[in-house]
C-alpha positions in Angstrom: -10.6 -20.5 2.2 -9.2 -23.5 0.4 -6.2 -25.3 1.8 -3.5 -27.3 0.2 -0.9 -29.8 1.4 2.5 -28.1 1.9 5.1 -29.0 -0.6 8.8 -28.0 -0.8 9.1 -24.2 -1.0 11.4 -24.0 -4.0 10.0 -26.9 -6.0 9.0 -25.5 -9.4 8.5 -22.0 -8.1 12.0 -20.5 -7.4 11.5 -17.6 -9.7 8.1 -16.8 -8.1 9.7 -16.8 -4.6 12.4 -14.4 -5.8 9.9 -12.3 -7.8 7.5 -11.8 -4.8 10.4 -10.8 -2.5 11.9 -8.3 -4.9 8.5 -7.0 -6.0 7.5 -6.4 -2.4 10.8 -4.4 -1.8 9.6 -2.0 -4.6 6.0 -1.5 -3.5 6.5 1.8 -1.6 9.9 3.2 -2.6 8.5 6.0 -4.7 5.8 7.0 -2.2 8.1 8.1 0.6 11.2 9.3 -1.1 10.2 12.8 -2.0 8.8 14.1 1.3 12.1 14.6 3.1 13.7 16.4 0.2 10.8 18.6 -1.1 12.8 21.8 -0.3 15.6 20.6 -2.6 13.2 19.6 -5.4 11.5 23.0 -5.0 14.8 24.7 -5.8 14.5 23.3 -9.4 10.8 22.8 -9.8 8.3 25.2 -8.0 5.8 23.1 -6.0 3.8 25.0 -3.3 1.4 23.5 -0.8 -1.2 22.6 -3.4 1.5 21.0 -5.7 2.8 19.0 -2.8 -0.7 17.9 -1.8 -1.4 16.8 -5.4 1.8 14.8 -5.5 0.7 13.1 -2.3 -2.6 12.2 -3.9 -1.0 10.5 -6.9 -0.1 7.3 -5.1 -3.6 6.5 -3.7 -5.3 7.7 -6.9 -3.1 5.4 -9.0 -3.7 2.6 -6.6 -7.5 3.2 -6.7 -7.6 3.2 -10.5 -5.5 0.0 -10.5 -8.1 -1.7 -8.4 -10.5 -1.6 -11.3 -8.1 -1.6 -14.3 -5.7 -4.4 -13.2 -8.3 -7.3 -13.2 -9.3 -6.4 -16.8 -5.7 -6.2 -18.1 -4.6 -9.4 -16.2 -7.6 -11.2 -17.6 -6.5 -10.3 -21.2 -2.8 -10.8 -21.0 -2.3 -13.0 -17.9 -1.2 -12.6 -14.4 2.5 -12.9 -15.0 2.5 -10.6 -18.0 0.7 -7.9 -16.0 3.3 -8.2 -13.3 6.0 -7.6 -16.0 4.1 -4.4 -17.0 3.9 -3.3 -13.4 7.7 -3.8 -12.9 8.4 -1.9 -16.2 6.4 1.1 -14.8 8.4 0.9 -11.6 11.7 1.0 -13.7 10.7 3.9 -16.0 8.9 6.1 -13.4 11.9 7.0 -11.2 14.0 7.7 -14.3 11.3 10.2 -15.6 11.1 11.7 -12.1 14.8 12.1 -11.8 15.2 13.8 -15.1 12.1 16.0 -14.7 12.6 19.7 -15.6 9.0 20.8 -14.9 6.1 20.0 -12.5 4.1 18.1 -15.3 7.0 15.9 -16.0 7.5 15.2 -12.3 3.8 14.3 -12.1 4.1 12.1 -15.2 7.0 10.1 -13.7 5.1 9.8 -10.5 2.0 8.5 -12.2 4.0 5.9 -14.1 5.8 4.5 -11.1 2.6 4.6 -8.9 0.6 2.8 -11.6 3.2 0.0 -11.6 3.0 -0.2 -7.8 -0.8 -0.2 -8.0 -0.9 -3.1 -10.4 1.4 -5.0 -8.1 -0.8 -4.1 -5.1 -3.8 -5.8 -6.6 -2.0 -8.9 -8.0 0.2 -9.9 -5.1 -2.6 -11.5 -3.0 -3.9 -13.7 -5.9 -0.3 -14.5 -7.1 0.5 -15.7 -3.6 -2.7 -17.8 -3.7 -1.8 -19.2 -7.1 1.9 -20.1 -6.4 1.8 -20.7 -2.7 -1.7 -21.9 -1.7 0.0 -24.0 1.0 1.8 -20.9 2.5 -0.6 -18.0 2.1 -0.1 -16.6 5.6 3.7 -17.0 5.4 4.1 -15.1 2.1 1.5 -12.5 3.0 3.5 -11.8 6.1 6.8 -11.7 4.1 5.6 -9.3 1.5 3.9 -7.0 3.9 7.0 -6.9 6.0 9.2 -6.2 3.0 6.7 -3.5 1.8 7.4 -1.8 5.1 11.1 -1.9 4.3 10.4 -0.3 1.0 8.5 2.5 2.8 11.0 3.1 5.5 14.4 3.0 3.8 14.0 5.7 1.1 13.1 8.5 3.5 15.9 7.5 5.8 18.5 7.9 3.2 16.9 10.4 0.8 18.1 13.5 2.7 21.7 12.4 3.2 22.0 11.2 -0.4 20.4 14.3 -1.8 22.8 16.5 0.3 25.7 14.6 -1.2 24.7 13.9 -4.8 21.6 16.0 -5.4 17.9 15.2 -5.3 17.8 13.6 -8.8 20.1 10.6 -8.0 18.2 10.2 -4.7 15.0 9.8 -6.6 16.3 7.9 -9.7 18.4 5.3 -7.9 15.3 3.2 -7.1 14.9 2.3 -10.8 17.8 -0.1 -10.2 15.9 -2.0 -7.5 12.9 -2.3 -9.8 15.1 -3.8 -12.5 15.9 -6.5 -10.0 12.2 -7.3 -9.6 11.6 -7.3 -13.3 14.0 -10.1 -14.1 12.4 -13.0 -12.1 9.0 -12.1 -13.5 10.3 -12.2 -17.0 11.6 -15.7 -16.2 8.2 -16.7 -14.8 6.5 -15.2 -17.9 8.9 -17.2 -20.1 7.9 -20.4 -18.2 4.3 -19.7 -19.0 4.8 -18.9 -22.7 2.6 -20.9 -24.9 -0.3 -20.9 -22.4 -3.4 -19.8 -24.1 -5.6 -17.0 -22.8 -8.3 -19.3 -21.7 -6.0 -21.3 -19.5 -4.8 -18.0 -18.0 -8.3 -16.9 -17.4 -9.1 -20.1 -15.6 -6.3 -19.4 -13.1 -6.7 -16.6 -10.6 -8.8 -14.5 -13.0 -11.7 -16.4 -14.5 -14.2 -15.2 -17.1 -16.8 -14.8 -14.4 -14.5 -12.3 -12.5 -15.9 -9.0 -13.8 -19.4 -9.9 -12.7 -18.1 -11.0 -9.3 -16.3 -7.7 -8.9 -19.5 -5.8 -9.5 -21.3 -7.9 -6.8 -18.8 -7.1 -4.1 -20.7 -4.0 -3.0 -23.4 -6.4 -1.7 -21.1 -8.1 0.7 -20.9 -6.8 4.3 -17.4 -8.3 4.6 -16.2 -6.5 1.4 -17.7 -3.2 2.6 -16.1 -3.5 6.0 -12.7 -4.3 4.6 -12.9 -1.5 2.2 -13.8 1.0 5.0 -11.1 -0.2 7.3 -8.5 -0.2 4.5 -9.7 3.3 3.3 -9.5 5.0 6.7 -6.0 3.5 7.3 -4.8 4.4 3.8 -6.1 8.0 4.1 -4.1 8.4 7.3 -1.0 6.7 6.0 -0.7 8.8 2.8 -1.5 12.0 4.7 1.5 11.1 6.9 3.8 10.2 4.0 3.0 13.6 2.4 3.0 15.9 5.5 4.6 14.2 8.5 8.1 15.8 7.9 6.5 19.2 7.6 4.4 18.7 10.7 7.4 17.6 12.8 9.6 20.5 11.5 6.9 23.0 12.4 5.6 21.6 15.7 8.4 19.6 17.2 11.3 21.7 16.0 12.8 18.7 14.1 15.5 19.2 11.5 14.8 17.9 8.0 17.1 15.0 8.6 15.4 14.2 11.9 12.0 14.5 10.3 13.2 12.1 7.5 14.4 9.6 10.1 11.1 9.8 12.0 9.2 9.3 8.7 11.4 6.2 8.3 10.4 5.1 11.8 6.7 5.6 10.8 7.3 3.3 7.7 9.5 0.8 9.5 6.7 0.0 12.0 5.3 -2.1 9.3 8.1 -4.6 9.7 6.9 -6.2 13.0 3.3 -5.6 12.0 3.7 -7.7 8.9 5.0 -10.6 11.0 2.6 -10.2 13.8 -0.6 -9.9 11.8 -0.6 -13.6 10.6 -0.1 -14.8 14.2 -2.9 -12.6 15.4 -5.3 -13.8 12.7 -4.5 -17.4 13.6 -4.8 -16.9 17.4 -7.4 -14.2 17.9 -10.8 -15.5 17.0 -12.3 -12.1 16.8 -10.3 -9.7 14.5 -12.4 -6.8 15.8 -10.0 -6.6 18.7 -7.1 -6.0 16.3 -9.0 -3.2 14.6 -9.8 -1.6 17.9 -6.2 -1.7 18.9 -5.2 -0.1 15.6 -7.7 2.8 16.2 -6.3 3.2 19.7 -2.7 3.5 18.4 -3.7 6.2 15.9 -5.6 8.2 18.4 -2.8 8.0 21.0 -0.2 9.1 18.5 -2.2 12.0 17.2 -3.0 13.2 20.7 0.7 13.1 21.6 1.6 15.3 18.6 -1.2 17.7 19.5 -0.4 18.0 23.3 3.4 17.3 23.5 4.9 17.2 20.1 8.5 17.9 21.2 8.4 15.3 24.0 9.1 11.7 23.1 8.2 12.6 19.5 9.5 9.2 18.4 6.8 7.5 20.6 4.0 9.4 19.0 5.3 8.6 15.5 5.7 5.0 16.4 2.1 4.8 17.7 0.8 6.3 14.5 3.0 3.8 12.6 1.4 0.9 14.5 -2.1 1.8 13.4 -1.6 0.5 9.9 -1.6 -3.1 11.2 -4.9 -2.9 9.4 -3.1 -3.2 6.1 -1.6 -6.7 6.6 -4.7 -7.8 8.4 -6.9 -6.7 5.5 -4.6 -8.4 2.9 -4.8 -11.6 4.9 -8.5 -11.4 5.2 -8.8 -10.9 1.4 -7.6 -14.5 1.0 -9.1 -15.9 4.3 -12.7 -14.5 3.7 -12.9 -15.9 0.2 -13.2 -19.4 -1.2 -11.7 -19.1 -4.6 -9.1 -17.3 -6.8 -12.0 -15.4 -8.4 -13.2 -14.2 -5.1 -9.7 -13.2 -4.0 -9.0 -11.0 -7.1 -12.5 -9.5 -7.0 -12.3 -8.7 -3.3 -8.7 -7.4 -3.7 -9.8 -5.1 -6.6 -12.9 -3.9 -4.8 -11.3 -3.2 -1.4 -8.1 -1.5 -2.7 -9.9 0.3 -5.5 -12.3 2.0 -3.2 -9.9 2.4 -0.3 -7.2 4.1 -2.3 -9.8 6.4 -3.9 -10.7 7.6 -0.5 -7.1 7.8 0.6 -6.3 10.2 -2.3 -8.2 12.8 -0.4 -5.9 12.6 2.7 -2.8 14.6 1.5 -5.0 17.2 -0.3 -7.4 17.8 2.6 -4.6 18.1 5.1 -2.8 20.6 2.9 -6.1 22.6 2.4 -6.9 22.6 6.1 -3.4 23.8 6.9 -3.5 26.5 4.3 -6.8 27.8 5.8 -5.8 27.6 9.4 -2.0 28.1 9.1 -1.7 25.5 11.9 -1.4 21.8 12.2 -3.9 21.5 15.0 -7.1 21.0 13.0 -5.4 18.7 10.4 -4.3 16.4 13.3 -7.7 16.5 14.9 -9.3 15.7 11.5 -7.1 12.6 11.1 -7.7 11.5 14.7 -11.5 11.6 14.1 -11.3 9.7 10.9 -9.6 6.7 12.6 -12.7 6.2 14.8 -14.6 4.9 11.7 -12.5 1.8 12.0 -14.8 0.8 14.8 -17.6 0.3 12.3 -15.5 -2.2 10.4 -14.6 -3.9 13.6 -18.3 -4.7 14.3 -18.9 -6.0 10.8 -15.9 -8.2 10.7 -16.4 -9.7 14.2 -18.0 -12.8 12.7 -15.9 -15.0 10.3 -18.1 -14.9 7.2 -17.1 -15.7 3.7 -17.8 -13.3 0.8 -19.2 -16.0 -1.5 -21.5 -17.2 1.1 -23.0 -13.7 1.6 -23.5 -13.3 -2.1 -25.0 -16.7 -2.5 -27.4 -16.0 0.4 -28.4 -12.7 -1.2 -29.1 -14.4 -4.5 -31.5 -16.9 -3.1 
C-alpha cells in the first residue's frame, strides 16, 4: 500500500470530509428499518414469509450487482458523479417505499435505495484512498463506525415512530438524511466540473481497471477476502431480515424489545469500526481476528439455541460482534493493494461476489423455517456457515499483495 505524508485534514477537502461522513450515515438505513414493523406494513401490503424473504434478499442482491456495475459507470462519468447518482437513489427510494400501495412498488423503492447504497459501498474505499491517502485507516474506521449507526438507529426508532405516525413516515423519513449526503457531493462534483473523462479515468479508475477486475479471481487474497466477506454478509442479512421474528418466537420478546435487540445487533459495529484499524496495526496475523469473529458468531447462535430467553442481549451482542470481518475486510482492500486500480478492482470483486452469496441468507432462512416450522435448523445452518471463515483465516495469515500475486502468476 502506498503511503503519503499527512497534510491538514480540511485543506482542500472539506466537502469530501462532510460527504463521507453523511454518506456513511446513510449506508444501511433502508436495510434495517422494515424488519421491526413488518406486521404494520402487512396490514396495508400483504407480504408472507416468501415476500419477507425476498425483501431481505434485495439489499445483498443490489450490493452484489453494484460490485460489477459501479466500476463501469464510475469509469464513464467519474467517481464524484457516480456518488451523486448513489445519493439520488437513496433520496428517491425511501419516498417510493413510503408511498407504496402494492408489493411490486415496495420492491421497486427498495431496489432503488439499495442500488444507491450498493454504489456507495463500492466507491467509499477508493474515494477515501483518493482524498485521504494520508488517513486511510482513520477514515475507514470512521465510515464503518457511522455505517453501524445507520444500521442500528432505524430499527430502534422504527416501531415507536410507526406506532405514533404510521409505518409510512417511519420508512420515508430517511430520505431527508440522504438529501444531507447529496449536497456535499454536489459541491465536490462542481469542484471537478471541467475535468475530462481521461483525467477521471486516470484517478481511482484507470482504463486498465476492467481487465484487472477480471484477474481478481486468480488472487488467493481476493478469494479469501470474498469468502470471509460473503459468509459474514450472509449471516448479517439473515439477521436483519429474521432476528426480530426469531426473538419474538423463541425468547418471548415483544416487537419493541425485538426492535431494540436488532438495534443492539447493528450498534455493535460502532466499537468494531474503531477497533479494527487498531487490530490491523497491532496484530501481525489477521487470521486471529477472523478466528475470533467466527467464535463470536458460534457462541451467539448456540446461546439462542440453548437458552434464548436467558441473557438474550448477550447472545445478540455476540452475533453482532462477528461482523468485525466487515471493517477488517474493507481495511484490507486498501492495505493488500498497491494502487487505486487495485483497490477499486478488489472492492468490486469482493463485494460483488460476497453480496451475491449473502442474498441467499434471508431466503434460505425463510425456506428452512417454513419447512420445519421451527428456528432450530435455521440457527444451526447459520452457525455452520460461520466456520468457513476459518478457510479465509488460513489464506490471509501472510501479508501478501494482490498485484504481487497476479504478477507472479503472469510470469
